[in-house]
N, C-alpha and C positions, 0 to 999 in steps of 0.2 A: 512503570511505563518505560519502554526502551526508546520510543520516538513518538513525536507528535508534530504534525505539519499541516498547513493549509496552503498547498502549492498554487502558484500562479496558473491561470488557465492556459491551456494550449501547448504546454511544454512538459515532457517527462522530467521528473525530479527524483533523486535518490531519497527514499524515505528512511531507510535503515541500512547500515553496513555492518555485517557480523565481523567482529574483530578477529585478527589472525590467532590461531590456536584455540578458538572457542567454537562451541556449537550452541545455536539458539533454537528453541522451539517457541514459535510465536503465533499469536492471533492478531488479526487486523480488523479494526472497526472503521467503517467509513460512514460519515454523517453528512448529509446534504442540508446546509443551513439556508440555502437560497430558496427563492419562491418559484424556481423553474426546475424542471427535470434535468438532472445532470447525468452525463455518461462518464464512467470511470474505467480505468484500466490499471491492472496490477501486473508487475513483471518481476522475474527473478533471474539474475545473471551473476555468474562468478567473474570476478575481476573488475578492472577499472574501465573496460570498454563500454561504449554507449549501448543502450538497450537495443536489441535486434528484434525483428518481427517474430521469430520463434520463441522468444523469451516471455511472452505475455501469458499469464495464467488466468486472467480475467481480461476481456477485451470489449470495450464499448458497452459495458454493463449499465443499464439504466438504474438510477437511484431517484426515487420519487422526490418531489418538491416538499420542503418543510411545510407542515400543516395540511398536507393534502389528504391525510387519512390513509394513504396507501403505504406508509412506512418509508421513511427517509433514511433508513440505516441498512447497511450490509455488513456481514461479518464473515471472515474466512478464518478457520482455526486449524491448528496442528501443522503449520508449515515448519519444516526443519531446514535451517540454514547452517552452513559450515563457514569457517573462517574465510573471508574474502567474498562471500556471497553478498549481493546488494539487492535490496527490495526496492523496486521502482513504483512510482505512483504517477497517474495522469488523470486530469479532469478537463472537461471541455468548458467549464465555467468556474468563476471564483465562488468562494463560500462553501467549499467542501473540505471537511476535516478528515484526516487520516491519522489513526492512532495504532501503535504497535505495542502490545503487551507480551510478556513471555519470560522464559527462563534462559539464563545464559550460564553455560558450564564449560569447564576445560575440555578440550578434545583430547581424550586419552589415547 
């Protein structure tokens, strides 16, 4: 696992930063542990600047409540990050886990 986080509600957080000189191919799993529907956003931005509106690749995506029977999990696969890219996460409520798995290789 490259990163795991349960960010505070209401504020974008850097979930994973690809190290300089590397390439990462990642999958992201989002799991809602709360008893309420959560809305999540995922963003990808190069550099240290704050996330901007055009950087979101998922925006306000609903994730069902835990135990609702509707599926409280979302997964994105095959994202390619280069050195300096940062993967951002946002949730509107507490109790949402974000996990990043993948391969990290030298950027030749």
